[in-house]
C-alpha positions, 0 to 999 in steps of 0.5 A: 305626255306629248309635251312633257319638258316642252313648250306647248302653244294654245294651238297645241293644247287645242289640238290635243283637246280636240283629239280627246273630245273627238270634235272641233273646239275652234270657236271655244279656243278662239273666244278665250285665247284670241279675243280681248275683253270679257263678257259682261252680264245683266239679269232682267225681266224676271217673272214668276207664275204658278204652273200645273206642275209647280212654278215657272220662272222666266228671266232674261240675261243680256251680254252688255259688252261691246263686240261679238257674243260669247258662248257661255254656260251660265250657272243659275241658283234659285232659292225656293220657298221652304227649302234651305238648299238652293236649286241649281242648274247651268244654262247655255247662252249663245246670243246677246239677249236670251229669254229663259224659263225654268220649271220649279217644284216650289215657289221661287224667292230669288234668282242669282246668276253666277253667285260663285263667280265661276265665269270669266267675266267683267264684274259690275261695280254693284257686285262688289262692296264699296272699298277704300281702294275706290277712294284712293284710285279716284281722279279727284277728291274733295276733303271736307273738314269741320270748321267748328272742331276744337283747334288742336283737333282741326290742326290734326285733321288738316295734317291728316288731309295732307296725308290723304293727298299722298294715298293715290288720288290724282287731285285733292282739294281741301275745304272747310265745311262752311266754305261749300254749300253742297257736296259735289256729285262728280268727284270722290268726297271724304268727310272728316270729323264727327261735327262735320256739317255734312255728316248726316249726308253720309249717314243717309248712305249707310241706311241699308247697312247694320250701322249705328252712329250715336253720340257716345257709341258706334255699332257696326254689324253687331260690334259696339264701340265707345267713341271715347278713344275711337278712330273710325273710317267708313266708305260707301257709294252714293246711291244716286250715282254709284260712281264716286265714293263718299267716305267718313273719317273721324277720331276722338284722339288728335294723337291717333291721326298720324298713325291712322294716316300711315295705316289706312292705305294698308286696309284699302280693300275694306269698307269699314275700319275701327281703331282704338287708342293713340297707336291706333290699333285696329279693332274691326275691319270688314266689307259691306254686304252686296245688296244691289247686284244686277245679277240677283233678282228678289221675287220676295223682299229680303229673301236670303240665298239658299245654301249652295251644293258643296263643291268637290276639290279639283284634285285629292292629295295623296293619303300621306298628306291627309291631316288625319 
């Protein structure tokens, strides 16, 4: 009301909030409006033991960013044995490293820190699925073509490799698979063609996902395709480095590759893509599940996160907008 049709500075907002709260909020506004950067968190030292009243879960949270500590209220979600609904709470953090203990009514199976991304913080790369945007944003990319591919298909692959050079990487090097002895670890890699000599190296990176790449069919997270007229694009992170992506692109139709070269940049946020026909037309797109987040600790292998409490909307629309 005080600033209707006027400009309000952060100092003005702070003053009004302090009047409403009845206390100083100087440190709160200073860390969020005067500092650069963001907090970066990591979970460690997770331990669970039986107690007289149930179970006691201990863990450590560390702020890994450079500079001063942030004062945070951190959401914590614990999945309990025999409970479909997760146990949820918030913890206060005011040091770079803090140890916590939670008394729980049942055996904890996993703990997740800020799983709904409520905090303003810098995400760890492992919290996000691999996506083609990492490939397009790489500084240097090696494209490996199959030397044994049929002549017309190899020619189409070479043209597609030229298209990849226009999709964003600073530098692209194109080699046949018989021209290199091993795949470099210090740059992004794109393998092209089903008969690529390094195809098995990529297949190994997908071992944790629901993917079957057989001689005649492809199955991705329950959806099956024939390789007969399929164009496939997959990307993943190499487990031994996690820094540089490795991708695999193949097609059974040479005539589909020009269209794939035009369309692929528009699907940059996805981990896997399947196209059919010469157009080609997209049949499947999606992102791999996040399996190794530094904000999750599994106390029991393969434990799935419990259901989270339903969140209320920040505001309710007037009855006139009720769809019912």
